[in-house]
C-alpha angles and dihedrals in degrees: 000000000000112000120241100019101082125078119249112272115204147127116308133173115227112203125194108220094199100044103033089235124138135179135185118230140141121268144150089238118096128189129217091231127065133210134196108241129211092267091060096252124120117237135178112261129216116198115215128192097224138010138165088286094062106022112111093227093058097038093053095242096110115134116244118217115246098238093162091057091050092051092049092049090050091051092049091049100043104018131257094263094063094045106086096344111172128185116346096329093092098036123103122216114240116214 
């Protein structure tokens, strides 16, 4: 690698503001603030809005879409015969 053209890569603490969760990793980001980590060393800290500790998908609090309600509403609006009609079951005879 060419010297002097790459950003500094070192240990950084990422801290989730919403969940109170922090982890130490290596990154090219560096924060203005520092924090004393569990090992007694001081590292730059980067505050993030959301992480796996507070994201609804990872915490199991994600909302599930009500697909059954949508199907029922479609059947009420357009009739059960037109919803998923296959073969001749949904066809009307024209006279």
